[in-house]
Structure formats: C-alpha cells, structure tokens
ZADO-1210 file (C-alpha; in nm, 4 decimals, padded with zeros to 6 digits):
<atoms>
<atom x="-00.6249" y="-01.3104" z="01.6106" code="MET" pos="1"/>
<atom x="-00.7620" y="-00.9652" z="01.6788" code="LYS" pos="2"/>
<atom x="-00.5146" y="-00.6908" z="01.5924" code="SER" pos="3"/>
<atom x="-00.4273" y="-00.4292" z="01.8507" code="ALA" pos="4"/>
<atom x="-00.6132" y="-00.1031" z="01.8114" code="GLU" pos="5"/>
<atom x="-00.4139" y="00.1940" z="01.6911" code="ALA" pos="6"/>
<atom x="-00.3399" y="00.4491" z="01.9638" code="PRO" pos="7"/>
<atom x="-00.5551" y="00.7636" z="01.9505" code="PRO" pos="8"/>
<atom x="-00.4192" y="01.0529" z="01.7481" code="LEU" pos="9"/>
<atom x="-00.2801" y="01.3555" z="01.9221" code="GLY" pos="10"/>
<atom x="-00.4397" y="01.6952" z="01.8671" code="ARG" pos="11"/>
<atom x="-00.1912" y="01.8024" z="01.5998" code="GLN" pos="12"/>
<atom x="-00.2058" y="01.4675" z="01.4211" code="GLU" pos="13"/>
<atom x="-00.5855" y="01.4773" z="01.4186" code="ALA" pos="14"/>
<atom x="-00.5825" y="01.8315" z="01.2793" code="LYS" pos="15"/>
<atom x="-00.3339" y="01.7285" z="01.0109" code="SER" pos="16"/>
<atom x="-00.5499" y="01.4312" z="00.9127" code="LEU" pos="17"/>
<atom x="-00.8618" y="01.6508" z="00.8901" code="ARG" pos="18"/>
<atom x="-00.6762" y="01.8930" z="00.6652" code="THR" pos="19"/>
<atom x="-00.5492" y="01.6166" z="00.4358" code="ARG" pos="20"/>
<atom x="-00.8965" y="01.4641" z="00.4119" code="ASN" pos="21"/>
<atom x="-01.0527" y="01.8030" z="00.3381" code="ALA" pos="22"/>
<atom x="-00.8026" y="01.8626" z="00.0592" code="LEU" pos="23"/>
<atom x="-00.8613" y="01.5160" z="-00.0884" code="CYS" pos="24"/>
<atom x="-01.2386" y="01.5611" z="-00.0739" code="ASP" pos="25"/>
<atom x="-01.2080" y="01.9005" z="-00.2415" code="ALA" pos="26"/>
<atom x="-00.9890" y="01.7435" z="-00.5095" code="THR" pos="27"/>
<atom x="-01.2580" y="01.4838" z="-00.5776" code="VAL" pos="28"/>
<atom x="-01.5185" y="01.7577" z="-00.6153" code="THR" pos="29"/>
<atom x="-01.2974" y="01.9508" z="-00.8572" code="CYS" pos="30"/>
<atom x="-01.2119" y="01.6424" z="-01.0634" code="LEU" pos="31"/>
<atom x="-01.5806" y="01.5628" z="-01.1088" code="VAL" pos="32"/>
<atom x="-01.6709" y="01.9212" z="-01.1920" code="GLU" pos="33"/>
<atom x="-01.3711" y="02.0319" z="-01.3997" code="PHE" pos="34"/>
<atom x="-01.1740" y="01.7217" z="-01.5013" code="GLY" pos="35"/>
<atom x="-00.8074" y="01.6552" z="-01.4336" code="TYR" pos="36"/>
<atom x="-00.6623" y="01.9238" z="-01.6591" code="GLY" pos="37"/>
<atom x="-00.8680" y="02.2027" z="-01.5062" code="GLU" pos="38"/>
<atom x="-00.8300" y="02.0886" z="-01.1451" code="THR" pos="39"/>
<atom x="-00.5739" y="02.3394" z="-01.0246" code="THR" pos="40"/>
<atom x="-00.4280" y="02.3755" z="-00.6782" code="LEU" pos="41"/>
<atom x="-00.5989" y="02.7155" z="-00.6559" code="ALA" pos="42"/>
<atom x="-00.9375" y="02.5590" z="-00.7196" code="ARG" pos="43"/>
<atom x="-00.8742" y="02.2849" z="-00.4651" code="VAL" pos="44"/>
<atom x="-00.7856" y="02.5220" z="-00.1826" code="VAL" pos="45"/>
<atom x="-01.0860" y="02.7382" z="-00.2672" code="GLU" pos="46"/>
<atom x="-01.3170" y="02.4338" z="-00.2480" code="LYS" pos="47"/>
<atom x="-01.1536" y="02.3182" z="00.0753" code="ALA" pos="48"/>
<atom x="-01.1668" y="02.6638" z="00.2329" code="GLY" pos="49"/>
<atom x="-00.7956" y="02.6432" z="00.3150" code="LEU" pos="50"/>
<atom x="-00.4823" y="02.8365" z="00.2265" code="SER" pos="51"/>
<atom x="-00.2172" y="02.7632" z="-00.0324" code="ASN" pos="52"/>
<atom x="00.0271" y="02.7237" z="00.2526" code="GLY" pos="53"/>
<atom x="-00.1842" y="02.4512" z="00.4117" code="ALA" pos="54"/>
<atom x="-00.1983" y="02.2598" z="00.0847" code="LEU" pos="55"/>
<atom x="00.1724" y="02.2906" z="00.0097" code="LEU" pos="56"/>
<atom x="00.2586" y="02.1870" z="00.3657" code="HIS" pos="57"/>
<atom x="00.0965" y="01.8496" z="00.2992" code="HIS" pos="58"/>
<atom x="00.1346" y="01.8141" z="-00.0786" code="PHE" pos="59"/>
<atom x="00.4312" y="01.9812" z="-00.2493" code="PRO" pos="60"/>
<atom x="00.2904" y="01.9239" z="-00.5992" code="SER" pos="61"/>
<atom x="-00.0276" y="01.8433" z="-00.7878" code="LYS" pos="62"/>
<atom x="00.1059" y="01.4912" z="-00.8437" code="GLU" pos="63"/>
<atom x="00.1454" y="01.4356" z="-00.4683" code="HIS" pos="64"/>
<atom x="-00.2081" y="01.5643" z="-00.4104" code="LEU" pos="65"/>
<atom x="-00.3519" y="01.3350" z="-00.6778" code="MET" pos="66"/>
<atom x="-00.1680" y="01.0338" z="-00.5392" code="THR" pos="67"/>
<atom x="-00.3013" y="01.1043" z="-00.1906" code="ALA" pos="68"/>
<atom x="-00.6512" y="01.1488" z="-00.3331" code="THR" pos="69"/>
<atom x="-00.6249" y="00.8139" z="-00.5117" code="ALA" pos="70"/>
<atom x="-00.5134" y="00.6512" z="-00.1851" code="GLN" pos="71"/>
<atom x="-00.8056" y="00.8211" z="-00.0099" code="HIS" pos="72"/>
<atom x="-01.0483" y="00.6739" z="-00.2650" code="LEU" pos="73"/>
<atom x="-00.8861" y="00.3299" z="-00.2788" code="PHE" pos="74"/>
<atom x="-00.9160" y="00.2993" z="00.0984" code="ALA" pos="75"/>
<atom x="-01.2932" y="00.3340" z="00.0637" code="LYS" pos="76"/>
<atom x="-01.3141" y="00.0605" z="-00.2012" code="THR" pos="77"/>
<atom x="-01.1244" y="-00.1806" z="00.0247" code="LEU" pos="78"/>
<atom x="-01.3647" y="-00.1140" z="00.3131" code="ASN" pos="79"/>
<atom x="-01.6552" y="-00.3276" z="00.1987" code="ARG" pos="80"/>
<atom x="-02.0029" y="-00.2935" z="00.3528" code="PRO" pos="81"/>
<atom x="-02.1465" y="-00.5992" z="00.5258" code="LYS" pos="82"/>
<atom x="-02.3597" y="-00.8226" z="00.3054" code="ARG" pos="83"/>
<atom x="-02.7332" y="-00.8102" z="00.3739" code="ARG" pos="84"/>
<atom x="-02.8934" y="-01.1248" z="00.2348" code="LEU" pos="85"/>
<atom x="-03.1885" y="-01.3464" z="00.3283" code="PRO" pos="86"/>
<atom x="-03.1065" y="-01.6581" z="00.5299" code="GLU" pos="87"/>
<atom x="-03.1770" y="-01.8873" z="00.2373" code="ASN" pos="88"/>
<atom x="-02.9424" y="-01.7033" z="-00.0013" code="ALA" pos="89"/>
<atom x="-02.7418" y="-01.9339" z="-00.2258" code="GLY" pos="90"/>
<atom x="-02.3908" y="-01.8957" z="-00.3627" code="ASP" pos="91"/>
<atom x="-02.5172" y="-01.7296" z="-00.6816" code="LYS" pos="92"/>
<atom x="-02.7116" y="-01.4747" z="-00.4743" code="ASP" pos="93"/>
<atom x="-02.3980" y="-01.3851" z="-00.2792" code="VAL" pos="94"/>
<atom x="-02.1910" y="-01.3307" z="-00.5939" code="ILE" pos="95"/>
<atom x="-02.4706" y="-01.1283" z="-00.7561" code="ALA" pos="96"/>
<atom x="-02.4988" y="-00.9088" z="-00.4453" code="ALA" pos="97"/>
<atom x="-02.1228" y="-00.8483" z="-00.4418" code="ASP" pos="98"/>
<atom x="-02.1191" y="-00.7537" z="-00.8091" code="LEU" pos="99"/>
<atom x="-02.4108" y="-00.5137" z="-00.7610" code="ARG" pos="100"/>
<atom x="-02.2279" y="-00.3585" z="-00.4666" code="THR" pos="101"/>
<atom x="-01.9174" y="-00.3110" z="-00.6802" code="ASN" pos="102"/>
<atom x="-02.1265" y="-00.1289" z="-00.9408" code="TRP" pos="103"/>
<atom x="-02.3620" y="00.0811" z="-00.7296" code="SER" pos="104"/>
<atom x="-02.1592" y="00.1464" z="-00.4120" code="TYR" pos="105"/>
<atom x="-01.8102" y="00.1846" z="-00.5592" code="TYR" pos="106"/>
<atom x="-01.8017" y="00.2404" z="-00.9341" code="ILE" pos="107"/>
<atom x="-02.1182" y="00.4249" z="-01.0406" code="ASN" pos="108"/>
<atom x="-02.0338" y="00.7160" z="-00.8110" code="THR" pos="109"/>
<atom x="-01.8856" y="01.0655" z="-00.8398" code="PRO" pos="110"/>
<atom x="-01.5881" y="00.9449" z="-00.6351" code="GLN" pos="111"/>
<atom x="-01.5022" y="00.6748" z="-00.8870" code="TYR" pos="112"/>
<atom x="-01.5425" y="00.9182" z="-01.1753" code="ARG" pos="113"/>
<atom x="-01.2864" y="01.1369" z="-01.0021" code="ALA" pos="114"/>
<atom x="-01.0550" y="00.8381" z="-00.9702" code="LEU" pos="115"/>
<atom x="-01.0936" y="00.7661" z="-01.3419" code="LEU" pos="116"/>
<atom x="-00.9820" y="01.1221" z="-01.4169" code="GLU" pos="117"/>
<atom x="-00.6592" y="01.0528" z="-01.2261" code="ILE" pos="118"/>
<atom x="-00.6030" y="00.7112" z="-01.3843" code="LEU" pos="119"/>
<atom x="-00.6580" y="00.8381" z="-01.7383" code="ILE" pos="120"/>
<atom x="-00.4277" y="01.1365" z="-01.6801" code="ALA" pos="121"/>
<atom x="-00.1518" y="00.9077" z="-01.5511" code="SER" pos="122"/>
<atom x="-00.1297" y="00.7379" z="-01.8908" code="ARG" pos="123"/>
<atom x="00.0328" y="01.0400" z="-02.0533" code="THR" pos="124"/>
<atom x="00.1473" y="01.2515" z="-01.7562" code="ASP" pos="125"/>
<atom x="00.4941" y="01.1121" z="-01.6810" code="LYS" pos="126"/>
<atom x="00.5300" y="01.2939" z="-01.3501" code="ASN" pos="127"/>
<atom x="00.1933" y="01.1725" z="-01.2263" code="LEU" pos="128"/>
<atom x="00.2593" y="00.8178" z="-01.3468" code="ARG" pos="129"/>
<atom x="00.5927" y="00.8045" z="-01.1663" code="ALA" pos="130"/>
<atom x="00.4395" y="00.9412" z="-00.8462" code="GLN" pos="131"/>
<atom x="00.1297" y="00.7218" z="-00.8433" code="ILE" pos="132"/>
<atom x="00.2694" y="00.3918" z="-00.9754" code="ALA" pos="133"/>
<atom x="00.3444" y="00.2453" z="-00.6320" code="GLY" pos="134"/>
<atom x="-00.0049" y="00.3269" z="-00.5077" code="THR" pos="135"/>
<atom x="-00.1691" y="00.1619" z="-00.8093" code="LEU" pos="136"/>
<atom x="00.0407" y="-00.1542" z="-00.7798" code="HIS" pos="137"/>
<atom x="-00.0258" y="-00.1865" z="-00.4072" code="GLU" pos="138"/>
<atom x="-00.3995" y="-00.1391" z="-00.4524" code="TYR" pos="139"/>
<atom x="-00.4058" y="-00.4009" z="-00.7264" code="HIS" pos="140"/>
<atom x="-00.2142" y="-00.6431" z="-00.5031" code="ARG" pos="141"/>
<atom x="-00.4589" y="-00.5931" z="-00.2157" code="GLN" pos="142"/>
<atom x="-00.7626" y="-00.6193" z="-00.4436" code="ALA" pos="143"/>
<atom x="-00.6417" y="-00.9449" z="-00.5981" code="VAL" pos="144"/>
<atom x="-00.5587" y="-01.0868" z="-00.2545" code="ALA" pos="145"/>
<atom x="-00.9137" y="-01.0066" z="-00.1432" code="TYR" pos="146"/>
<atom x="-01.0675" y="-01.1679" z="-00.4517" code="MET" pos="147"/>
<atom x="-00.8629" y="-01.4855" z="-00.4080" code="MET" pos="148"/>
<atom x="-00.9625" y="-01.5095" z="-00.0429" code="SER" pos="149"/>
<atom x="-01.3307" y="-01.4313" z="-00.1041" code="ALA" pos="150"/>
<atom x="-01.4134" y="-01.6362" z="-00.4151" code="TYR" pos="151"/>
<atom x="-01.3463" y="-01.9646" z="-00.5885" code="GLU" pos="152"/>
<atom x="-01.4516" y="-02.1084" z="-00.9213" code="SER" pos="153"/>
<atom x="-01.7862" y="-02.2864" z="-00.9334" code="ALA" pos="154"/>
<atom x="-01.6813" y="-02.4796" z="-01.2455" code="ILE" pos="155"/>
<atom x="-01.3255" y="-02.5880" z="-01.1631" code="GLY" pos="156"/>
<atom x="-01.1336" y="-02.3001" z="-01.3241" code="GLU" pos="157"/>
<atom x="-00.8916" y="-02.1753" z="-01.0525" code="PRO" pos="158"/>
<atom x="-00.8065" y="-01.8520" z="-01.2356" code="GLU" pos="159"/>
<atom x="-01.1715" y="-01.7437" z="-01.2337" code="ASP" pos="160"/>
<atom x="-01.1480" y="-01.6291" z="-00.8697" code="ALA" pos="161"/>
<atom x="-00.9202" y="-01.3481" z="-00.9866" code="GLU" pos="162"/>
<atom x="-01.0114" y="-01.3015" z="-01.3518" code="LEU" pos="163"/>
<atom x="-01.3902" y="-01.2762" z="-01.3310" code="LEU" pos="164"/>
<atom x="-01.4056" y="-01.0060" z="-01.0577" code="PRO" pos="165"/>
<atom x="-01.1342" y="-00.8096" z="-01.2399" code="VAL" pos="166"/>
<atom x="-01.3209" y="-00.8452" z="-01.5710" code="MET" pos="167"/>
<atom x="-01.6375" y="-00.7272" z="-01.3977" code="SER" pos="168"/>
<atom x="-01.4681" y="-00.4127" z="-01.2709" code="ASN" pos="169"/>
<atom x="-01.3239" y="-00.3453" z="-01.6159" code="ILE" pos="170"/>
<atom x="-01.6710" y="-00.3831" z="-01.7689" code="PHE" pos="171"/>
<atom x="-01.8267" y="-00.1543" z="-01.5084" code="PHE" pos="172"/>
<atom x="-01.5594" y="00.1107" z="-01.5636" code="ARG" pos="173"/>
<atom x="-01.6351" y="00.0953" z="-01.9344" code="GLY" pos="174"/>
<atom x="-02.0009" y="00.1657" z="-01.8610" code="LEU" pos="175"/>
<atom x="-01.9022" y="00.4951" z="-01.6964" code="LEU" pos="176"/>
<atom x="-01.7316" y="00.6011" z="-02.0186" code="ILE" pos="177"/>
<atom x="-02.0252" y="00.4754" z="-02.2258" code="GLN" pos="178"/>
<atom x="-02.2383" y="00.7165" z="-02.0220" code="ASP" pos="179"/>
<atom x="-02.1083" y="00.9949" z="-02.2474" code="GLN" pos="180"/>
<atom x="-02.2680" y="00.8324" z="-02.5529" code="TYR" pos="181"/>
<atom x="-02.5931" y="00.7029" z="-02.4065" code="SER" pos="182"/>
<atom x="-02.8350" y="00.8842" z="-02.1787" code="ALA" pos="183"/>
<atom x="-03.0489" y="00.5773" z="-02.1113" code="ASP" pos="184"/>
<atom x="-02.9943" y="00.4698" z="-01.7483" code="PRO" pos="185"/>
<atom x="-03.2404" y="00.1823" z="-01.7869" code="HIS" pos="186"/>
<atom x="-03.0332" y="00.0219" z="-02.0616" code="LYS" pos="187"/>
<atom x="-02.7181" y="00.0747" z="-01.8553" code="GLN" pos="188"/>
<atom x="-02.8755" y="-00.1016" z="-01.5577" code="GLN" pos="189"/>
<atom x="-02.9946" y="-00.3835" z="-01.7815" code="ARG" pos="190"/>
<atom x="-02.6385" y="-00.4332" z="-01.9039" code="MET" pos="191"/>
<atom x="-02.5218" y="-00.4506" z="-01.5420" code="VAL" pos="192"/>
<atom x="-02.7858" y="-00.7097" z="-01.4594" code="GLU" pos="193"/>
<atom x="-02.7147" y="-00.9134" z="-01.7721" code="ARG" pos="194"/>
<atom x="-02.3450" y="-00.9213" z="-01.6875" code="TRP" pos="195"/>
<atom x="-02.4283" y="-01.0381" z="-01.3360" code="ILE" pos="196"/>
<atom x="-02.6525" y="-01.3115" z="-01.4799" code="GLU" pos="197"/>
<atom x="-02.3560" y="-01.4351" z="-01.6850" code="ILE" pos="198"/>
<atom x="-02.0872" y="-01.4181" z="-01.4159" code="VAL" pos="199"/>
<atom x="-02.2637" y="-01.5092" z="-01.0905" code="ALA" pos="200"/>
<atom x="-02.3079" y="-01.8817" z="-01.1718" code="PRO" pos="201"/>
<atom x="-01.9338" y="-01.9128" z="-01.2450" code="LEU" pos="202"/>
<atom x="-01.8175" y="-01.8130" z="-00.8946" code="LEU" pos="203"/>
<atom x="-01.9011" y="-01.9063" z="-00.5389" code="ARG" pos="204"/>
<atom x="-01.7981" y="-01.7576" z="-00.2035" code="PRO" pos="205"/>
<atom x="-01.4956" y="-01.9274" z="-00.0533" code="ARG" pos="206"/>
<atom x="-01.5479" y="-02.0775" z="00.2912" code="GLY" pos="207"/>
<atom x="-01.9255" y="-02.0586" z="00.3054" code="GLY" pos="208"/>
<atom x="-01.9692" y="-01.6805" z="00.3288" code="THR" pos="209"/>
<atom x="-02.3318" y="-01.6824" z="00.2144" code="ALA" pos="210"/>
<atom x="-02.5508" y="-01.4556" z="00.4259" code="GLY" pos="211"/>
<atom x="-02.2617" y="-01.2747" z="00.5931" code="GLN" pos="212"/>
</atoms>
C-alpha cells in the first residue's frame, strides 16, 4: 500500500531544516579535514557561514551535533540507488552490483570517512556514546531488516542473509583504515573485487529482484 505523502513544510520549518542540513554538511567537511578532536563548534559555524546562536539553537552541544550528523549520513545509506543491470543479469550479478555499490557509493567516500571519525570517537567519549547510542542501534536494526528482506542464502545457510552483508561492510570499513598504510588504489580495488568474487555466489536476491 502506498503511504500518504508528508504535508509540505511551512516556511519556518523549511528554513530550520536548511539550517540543520547546512550545519551537518559543514560538520562532515570539518571531520574529513580536521578529524573529530579538532572539529570544534567554531569551525563548523565558520564552514556553514552561520552564527554560533544558530548552531546552539539547533544543537546545544557537540555531542548533539555529531548525533544529528550521523543521522544525516545514515539516512543517505538507507536511500539506495536503483540497480542498473542488463536484462540477462543473474543472481550473482545482482549481489556483486550491490556489494560494489556499498563500497563505491557509500563507504569509499568522504562522507563515510566523516562517519568513521564519529564512530571511533564514541568508543572512548562517554558523553558522545550516551548521546549517539540510540541512533546507532536504530540504524543497525533498519540495516539488518533491509538485508533480511533483500537477500537469502544461495547455499542453505539462513544466517548468511544477515552475516555476509554485515561482514562485507566490516571488511570495506577496514579498507578505509588500511588506506593510511598503503597508497596503492589498484591493490585496494583488487581486494574489493576479490571479496565480491568470494561472497556473491553465497547470496541471492530474495523474491527475484534481479534487474531491478
């Protein structure tokens, strides 16, 4: 059943949303450029071209701003682009295309590097961890629900529909960190392709989604 469309935003609501998005985008830029520790509220408002008052009106602390930025980035990862595959694409082609999309469209990006800065900081920053925990758990729940609805095991292992996509994302995240030790993008891409060669035959799209 088609869900009802959300009513249009009023002028003030639209302005508020633009401000929040501008602050989140500026936070992403600062995280990529300076890292979590050096991303200050002063730097964020300077990047956004806004005032301290505007930032504090929406986000009373750095932890609130980082949580909103994580939500901003997670929303993009849950909005998947439409598959573009030839008509004769098989199940393995679909899985391979999805894995490549996860790597190139979501993970190997400045936005995901910014998200990693937040996630790594939350390990030791108690205030950030407390503030962001609910967001992380909800994203994980939605991501797993998507995986279970999109994939099934090709070899009769029910857990694979969840475990293999999660393992793939963990591997891809590790490649971003490995970037600091290796400057060879060709080897990195070969590792991505080799991983896809291993995983793609083990999954298939649930409900005949090939070519969608």
